[in-house]
C-alpha positions, 0 to 999 in steps of 0.5 A: 625716907628723910633727906639731908640739906647740904650746906655749901659755904663757898661761892654760888651754888651752880647746878648742872648735869654732867654725863660722864662718858655715858647717859645718866639713865643707863639702868642696866641692873646688876648681876644676880650673884654678888661680886665683891668690889675691890678692897685695899688696906691703907696704912698710916704714912710713917713720915710726912708726905711731900706732894710733888707728883713723884712716887719714888720717895721712901714713904711710898716705897713700902705701900702696896700697889692696887690691882691694875685698872680694868675697863669700866664695864669689867670683863665684858671689854678688853683689858686697857692698853696701858697700865694704871694703878694706885697706892694710898696712905693716910695720917692725921691730916690727909688722905694721900693717893698716888697714881701711876699712869703708863702713857707713850704720849703725855698731853694736856690742854686745860689750864683753868681750875674747874674746867671739864677735865675729862676733855683731856686724858685725866685721873679721877677720884671718887669718895663716898665716906659712909657708903650711902650712895649720896653726898660724895666727892669727885676730883679730876686732874690732868697732866698739867696739874689742873684740877676739878672738884665736885660735890654730888648730893646724889647720883645723876640717875637719881636727879643729882646735879653737881655742885661745881662751886664746892672747893677743897681748901688745903688740897695738895696735888702734884704731877710728874711726867716721865718724858716730855709733856705735849711733845709728839717727837718722842715716846714717854713712859707716862706720869705719876700723880700725888693728891693729899685730901684734907680730912677736915674737908672730907669730914664735912659730910662724912657722918663718921670719924675723919680721920678714920679709926683703925679698921674703918672702911670708906667707899672709894673708886678711881677712873682714868679717861684715855682718848685715842689721838693722832699727830698732825702738825706736831700736835695731838688730835683726838680721833674723830668718832672715837669715844674715850676709854674709861679704865677703873680700879673697881669696875662698874659694869656699865659706862657710868662712874656714878654707881657708888655701890660698885666702888671699892672699899678702902680699909684704914689701918694703924698696923705696921705696913703689910700686917693687916688683912682686908675684911670684906663687907659682911653685909655686901650680899644683902646690900647687893640685893637691895640694889637689885630691888632698886633697879627693878623698881626703876624699870617697873615704875617706867612701865607701870607708873607706880612702884611694885609692892612685892618681889613677886611683882618685880620677878626677883628672887634673892641670890642665895648668899645674903644671910637673910633672917626674913623675907625682904619687905617693900613699902610704897607710896605714890612717889616712892618706895622703901625696901628693907632686908634683915640679915645676920652675916656670919653669925653677927647680930641682926642688921636691917638695911634699907634702900629707897627710890633715889638709891640712898641706902642705910642701916638702922 
């Protein structure tokens, strides 16, 4: 149940809670049956990528598009009004992301770095390199190419506070508007975004090779915040009483981007473009069961002031597709718990996966 100390070398450590479009304590549990998150094969770029916001360059043409974004709650909500999709590439120096955002009226107001960018319409990237739910990165950008980079030691619901002083030296970004920015007199087609994340920075907390090896998978997700607006005196104004829409690549199930266990899998490949197949996480069902235990324990503790010592007390049963080799185990202390499952997915060697009270998940 150990924890890591995060060393931040840039600026002063600023701790503050930011609720991204939802209360951080929305603890609705995941469904019983495991639904795999989205997956994407990210191929090596064949030539250097010039970052200017345009995706019409030959290096991007062969890269596959992701599925179109859906509402953050998934099928429980209507499909988004405008299409959003992404492409990804990588090389020895950068992880590249290209996004296409349909938008009839492109507007933005924030020009200061590290502003709360989601107060404008924005595009957001979330990266958890080793998939342990802790020490992950967030980056937001608006149509003015204004960015906000954050480091999360752990999710907000687990007491995490954003490290706003964290920066990304060497980051490259570009935005191209297909239309006219902040001009309500015409109809725009939308915008495209390019981002180049340096592996040197992403690797600081990755606890794994950066750049990745062929076949490595990182947990990644994307979000688009979209406000409903009206036009008054030639200016865009948010509709009063209307919350923002949250559209994502891999749905969360709740209005909270900070559930890294639901983020998609990006599989890095050195194969020729289009020749690799995405490989679903064989331990995904077992890890899903551990997260069901985690959320059940949160509810149990709220009701009883202690953590349950068994699945029976939590009123949980495995979903049936976890390939468990033994019943799950739960160990508790006065202030925490650790749940363990042993699984041998698809005939592979046994793996022991663990989760604890702050949602950190790991294998050993």
